[in-house]
C-alpha angles and dihedrals in degrees: 000000000000131000091252088058088057091050091051095051088045091053095050092050093049092046094048094221141048091238092057094042092050090055092051094047093047090239132128111253095239089054092050092047090054091044093055090046089056092047092050089048089053093047092049096240152045117287096186137035110214129216138154088274093058133261134324127194120254122218089266088047091053091053095044096047093039093053093035095055090060091048093050092047088053091048096049092047088052091049092047093049092045091049092050092049089047091053091051091051098035091136092062099049129070121254106259119222129178142177140185117252115307096354116134103276092147092064093047090049095047092046097049092046088057095046092043105031094163096052120082116227130217122193136198141161126245118211101213142020090245092054093048093052089048094052091048094050091047094053094244092121131039098199136002140189109221138174126208131187119221108272094021100071118138126221111245120219113258095251090060121089124201141185129184113248089182116014094189126020108174131211119240127207122236118222137175106260093246094050112128091241096046094098094055117110087215130008123216110230091226087065089062093059093109096046129101114236135221106210137191120247098247121232112230117267091017100112095205097117093044090052092049093048089050092048089052093047088053089053091050109259146077112240117243107226107204103167134016124204144154106219141046092238089070098032104048095050088053091049090049091054091051096251092136149305124276138202106240137185113266094229092059118101119226120239118229118295091025129090132195120214131180119247111241110255095012093256091173114048143127138207129234119215137181108223123185144172108262089214093054125098083242090075096077092049096052098104094055093042093052090048092050094045094049093046089051089050094049091050088057090047090050092057093055108071098197093049090040089057094048090048097050091048096046108025106023135232121004116244093223135038125220112245112247111259097028112148120250117254115263117253114271114250106120119107111271137168116269113278088338082077121003116332124070 
């Protein structure tokens, strides 16, 4: 049982229904329902009784929520007091940077180390968009790189600024090289209606799988998920064997006998944003930081011909050119987090 679980239960109780709580938490209703069931299983009993009118607390639920409310209030007070103290003693603490899995934390770290050479820097990762927004709002993080899928965005606190580094990062589809659609420049999703799919195990609160299923429904079909996996070292050999097609990250490099192609219209995509505390020393360095992060991303795009061609056709010129003689990226087969690394 974690504090975030208590927050989820408290929000459901305050909202009176799973549907309203899901909206408040920026979650899909099925994801929140599954989360509540897991919490109840861990507690050993039902927290809510459910009806058409919403939810009501059980006896166990009244105890958990009542005791948890006091615990959450104490914890929030601790965070607020700690943040206030940290702001008063900002010169004695490191600059705190964070990023979701596989986003460009090294470039952010290097840039701010150059801009603020006398300030020590600490880094961390955040598992979800919601957690990143919470850490920024609580003053636990000065700046963070976060990604969001359309329909799963999270409202940021007023004291947090944000700018998009990559407004639209499309998902590509991986085919065996001899697939009938492999020679297309772009592939309409509707033409994949008869395919089996190899899908990523979706982290909670991500929104990727919900977006993918909505896109398939708009294209007139329900995707047939044949395999699920978390890494390219599992997925790409399955693609090569003809077990199915898979959505992949556009910055990955296909190994031999596999091709990556864009989906027409980019029906599955995400945005990557830089978010920061407006009261932090980072605030005055944001223009330079955004430019460096964009340049670093564009360099990666320029080294991948399929993504480079898509970018030039849909987003315009790249901000940075690849130096002549730069080695080609290695084929992507190593285990990486879903979409933050290889799988979309």
